[in-house]
C-alpha positions as CSV (number, residue, x, y, z in Angstrom):
1,M,0.0,0.0,0.0
2,R,1.2,3.5,-0.8
3,D,0.3,6.9,0.5
4,S,-0.4,5.4,3.9
5,D,-0.1,8.7,5.7
6,V,-3.1,10.1,3.7
7,L,-5.1,6.9,4.0
8,A,-4.6,6.8,7.8
9,G,-6.7,9.9,8.1
10,P,-10.5,10.0,8.5
11,Y,-11.2,9.9,4.8
12,M,-11.3,6.2,3.9
13,P,-10.7,3.0,5.8
14,A,-7.8,0.9,4.5
15,H,-6.5,-2.4,5.6
16,A,-3.1,-3.9,4.7
17,Q,-0.8,-6.4,6.2
18,A,2.2,-4.0,5.9
19,V,3.5,-0.8,4.3
20,H,6.5,-1.3,2.1
21,G,8.2,1.0,-0.4
22,A,9.9,-1.8,-2.5
23,T,9.0,-2.2,-6.1
24,F,7.6,-5.5,-7.4
25,G,10.0,-7.7,-9.3
26,Y,13.2,-5.6,-8.7
27,R,16.0,-5.8,-6.2
28,H,17.7,-2.7,-4.8
29,V,21.4,-3.4,-4.9
30,H,24.2,-1.0,-4.0
31,Y,26.9,-0.7,-6.7
32,E,28.4,2.7,-6.5
33,V,28.5,5.9,-4.4
34,D,28.3,9.5,-5.5
35,R,27.0,8.7,-9.0
36,P,23.9,9.9,-10.8
37,V,21.0,7.5,-10.6
38,S,17.6,7.4,-12.3
39,C,14.8,7.0,-9.7
40,A,11.3,6.5,-11.2
41,G,12.5,8.3,-14.4
42,V,14.0,11.3,-12.4
43,L,17.7,11.9,-12.6
44,V,19.2,12.3,-9.1
45,V,22.8,13.5,-8.9
46,P,25.1,14.0,-6.0
47,G,24.2,17.1,-4.1
48,D,20.5,17.0,-4.9
49,V,18.1,17.2,-1.9
50,V,15.7,14.3,-1.5
51,V,12.9,14.6,1.0
52,G,10.3,11.9,1.7
53,D,7.6,10.6,3.9
54,G,5.2,7.7,3.9
55,G,3.5,9.1,0.9
56,G,6.4,9.5,-1.5
57,C,9.4,11.7,-2.1
58,V,10.5,14.9,-3.8
59,V,13.9,15.6,-5.5
60,V,15.2,19.2,-5.6
61,S,18.2,19.9,-7.7
62,A,21.2,21.3,-5.8
63,A,21.0,24.5,-8.0
64,L,17.4,25.2,-6.8
65,A,17.6,24.0,-3.2
66,E,18.5,27.4,-1.6
67,E,15.9,29.2,-3.7
68,V,13.0,26.9,-2.8
69,A,13.9,26.1,0.8
70,P,12.0,29.1,2.4
71,D,8.8,28.2,0.5
72,A,9.2,24.5,1.3
73,L,9.7,25.2,5.0
74,A,6.7,27.5,5.1
75,A,4.5,24.9,3.3
76,G,5.5,22.2,5.8
77,R,4.3,24.2,8.8
C-alpha cells in the first residue's frame, strides 16, 4: 500500500498487512556511491536534496535548493 499517511486519516478506511516501499520484481542493490541515478524516471545527482515521507518523495536539484527552501519550510508548517 502506498500513501499510507493520507489513508490513515478519517477519509477512507484501508487495511493492509504491511506498508513497504519496495517495487515488485526488482531488487535494490548498492553498486556505486556519488554517481547519478535514475529513480522512477527522475535523474538524481550527488548534491540534490531528497525529502520523503510515507506518501512519497521529492527531489530538488542542488541548483534550486536554496531558492525553494524558504517556501518549502513555510508549506511544511
